[in-house]
C-alpha positions as CSV (number, residue, x, y, z in Angstrom):
1,M,150.4,95.2,88.4
2,K,149.4,92.1,90.4
3,L,147.7,89.0,89.1
4,D,144.5,89.9,91.0
5,D,144.4,93.3,89.2
6,F,144.9,91.6,85.8
7,K,142.1,89.1,86.6
8,K,139.7,92.1,86.8
9,N,139.9,92.5,83.0
10,F,137.8,89.3,82.6
11,N,134.3,88.2,83.3
12,G,135.1,85.5,85.8
13,P,138.1,83.3,86.6
14,I,141.0,83.3,84.2
15,T,142.5,80.3,82.6
16,H,145.9,78.6,83.1
17,E,147.1,80.1,79.8
18,L,146.3,83.6,80.8
19,T,147.9,83.1,84.2
20,L,151.1,81.9,82.6
21,F,150.9,84.8,80.1
22,F,150.6,87.2,83.0
23,E,153.6,85.6,84.8
24,I,155.9,85.8,81.8
25,N,154.8,89.4,81.0
26,D,155.5,90.3,84.7
27,K,158.9,88.6,84.6
28,L,160.1,90.0,81.2
29,G,158.5,93.4,81.4
30,F,156.1,95.6,79.5
31,E,157.3,96.0,75.8
32,N,160.5,94.0,76.6
33,Y,159.7,90.8,74.6
34,S,157.6,92.1,71.7
35,Q,157.7,95.7,70.5
36,G,154.7,97.8,71.6
37,F,153.1,95.0,73.6
38,G,152.3,94.6,77.2
39,L,149.5,93.2,79.4
40,Y,147.7,95.7,81.6
41,R,144.7,96.3,83.9
42,D,141.9,98.0,82.0
43,N,138.8,99.7,83.3
44,K,137.1,99.7,79.8
45,S,137.5,103.4,79.4
46,G,139.1,103.0,76.0
47,I,136.7,100.4,74.6
48,S,133.7,102.5,75.9
49,S,134.7,105.2,73.4
50,W,133.4,102.7,70.8
51,S,130.1,102.1,72.6
52,E,128.8,102.6,76.1
53,N,126.1,99.9,75.7
54,Q,126.5,97.5,78.6
55,D,126.0,94.4,76.4
56,F,128.8,95.6,74.2
57,L,131.1,96.2,77.2
58,D,130.2,92.9,78.9
59,R,131.3,90.9,75.8
60,L,134.6,92.7,75.3
61,M,137.6,92.3,77.6
62,P,140.5,94.6,76.9
63,F,143.7,93.1,78.4
64,A,146.8,94.4,76.5
65,Q,148.4,97.3,74.7
66,A,148.8,96.3,71.1
67,N,151.2,99.1,70.0
68,G,152.8,102.2,71.3
69,S,150.1,104.5,69.9
70,G,147.3,103.1,72.0
71,S,145.7,100.2,70.1
72,M,144.4,97.5,72.3
73,Y,143.9,93.7,72.3
74,V,140.6,92.5,73.5
75,L,139.0,89.1,74.0
76,W,135.6,88.8,72.5
77,D,133.0,86.6,74.1
78,D,131.3,85.2,71.1
79,G,128.4,83.8,73.2
80,K,129.4,80.2,72.8
81,N,130.4,79.6,76.4
82,K,134.0,78.9,75.7
83,P,136.8,79.3,78.2
84,L,138.7,82.6,78.0
85,S,141.7,80.8,76.4
86,E,139.5,79.8,73.4
87,L,137.9,83.2,72.8
88,P,139.0,85.1,69.6
89,V,141.3,88.1,70.0
90,V,140.3,91.4,68.4
91,V,142.5,94.5,68.0
92,F,140.9,97.9,68.3
93,G,143.0,100.6,66.6
94,D,143.7,103.9,68.4
95,E,142.6,105.8,65.3
96,G,139.8,103.5,64.3
97,G,139.5,100.1,62.8
98,Y,138.9,96.8,64.5
99,H,140.0,93.4,63.3
100,I,140.0,89.8,64.5
101,V,143.7,88.8,64.7
102,A,143.7,85.4,66.4
103,R,141.3,82.6,67.0
104,K,142.6,82.2,70.6
105,I,145.1,83.6,73.0
106,T,147.9,81.2,72.1
107,E,147.8,82.4,68.5
108,L,148.3,85.9,69.7
109,M,151.2,84.7,71.8
110,Q,152.7,83.3,68.6
111,L,152.1,86.5,66.7
112,L,154.1,88.4,69.3
113,T,157.2,86.4,68.4
114,F,157.4,88.5,65.2
115,D,158.5,91.3,67.5
116,S,156.9,94.1,65.6
117,E,154.1,96.5,66.5
118,I,150.8,95.7,64.8
119,T,149.5,98.2,62.3
120,V,145.7,98.8,62.5
121,D,143.6,101.0,60.2
122,H,140.0,100.9,59.0
123,E,140.6,98.5,56.1
124,E,143.4,96.2,57.3
125,V,145.6,94.9,60.0
126,Y,149.1,93.6,59.6
127,F,152.6,93.2,61.1
128,Y,155.5,94.6,59.3
129,K,159.1,95.3,60.1
130,E,161.9,96.9,58.1
131,E,164.8,94.4,58.5
132,D,167.4,97.2,58.1
133,D,166.0,99.2,61.0
134,Y,164.9,96.2,63.2
135,E,166.4,95.8,66.6
136,E,165.3,92.7,68.5
137,S,163.5,93.2,71.8
138,E,165.7,92.5,74.8
139,S,163.8,89.5,76.1
140,L,162.5,88.0,72.8
141,T,164.6,84.8,72.9
142,E,163.5,84.1,76.5
143,Y,159.8,84.7,75.5
144,K,160.2,82.3,72.5
145,N,161.7,79.6,74.7
146,W,158.9,80.1,77.2
147,L,156.3,79.7,74.4
148,K,157.9,76.5,73.2
149,E,158.3,75.1,76.8
150,N,154.8,75.9,77.9
151,F,152.6,75.5,74.8
152,N,154.9,73.7,72.3
153,L,154.5,76.5,69.9
154,D,157.1,77.6,67.5
155,P,157.7,81.3,66.8
156,V,156.4,82.8,63.5
157,K,159.2,83.0,61.0
158,N,158.1,85.9,58.8
159,E,155.3,88.2,57.7
160,E,153.6,85.4,55.7
161,D,153.2,83.4,59.0
162,T,151.5,86.4,60.7
163,I,149.2,86.7,57.6
164,S,148.3,83.0,57.8
165,I,147.3,83.3,61.5
166,I,145.3,86.5,61.0
167,E,143.6,85.2,57.8
168,A,142.6,81.9,59.5
169,A,141.1,83.9,62.4
170,Q,139.3,86.3,60.1
171,E,137.9,83.4,58.1
172,E,136.4,81.9,61.2
173,Y,135.2,85.0,63.0
174,K,135.2,88.2,60.9
175,E,131.7,87.8,59.5
176,I,130.0,87.0,62.8
177,F,132.1,89.7,64.7
178,D,131.2,92.3,62.1
179,L,127.6,91.5,62.4
180,W,127.7,91.5,66.2
181,I,129.5,94.9,66.4
182,S,127.3,96.5,63.9
183,G,124.6,96.5,66.5
184,Y,126.7,98.9,68.6
185,Y,129.0,100.7,66.3
186,A,129.3,101.6,62.7
187,E,132.6,102.8,61.1
188,D,132.1,105.8,58.8
């Protein structure tokens, strides 16, 4: 994938943060620095299975695979005229469930340092890894160094750190996102 292809995921020009994110993803490789994760070009076919309403599709911008089973990370335009780098990140589960996971793209970048696929269901979202079975991604150290050098962000240390990021994002955005999405989609 080329940068111009990645840019097509978004409603307008991309930010410096997203350009750098694309470049490190391109350098390190899909799923090589965080298990199950990779940036991609999306034509909205996956998100359109939730709703084909054009207003719905215009406000959601899928940009990455969230896990190996098909969940996706999406930027949500909350209607407040923010740059892309300040939009909240939502995960849509491959078998249902959607959850705010980060207040902005750099928080998602931090979550990826946990190096575990995200688990998404109808009720909850979380990162978990079994330490006995865990094998570090090949380029994780290089990714962590890149995150520190470019954004002065430290990696998450444990599951509690991931919970803190997700809870802060949900506290700020869950209620308004749930209200917004209810106009287009209702989970059974």
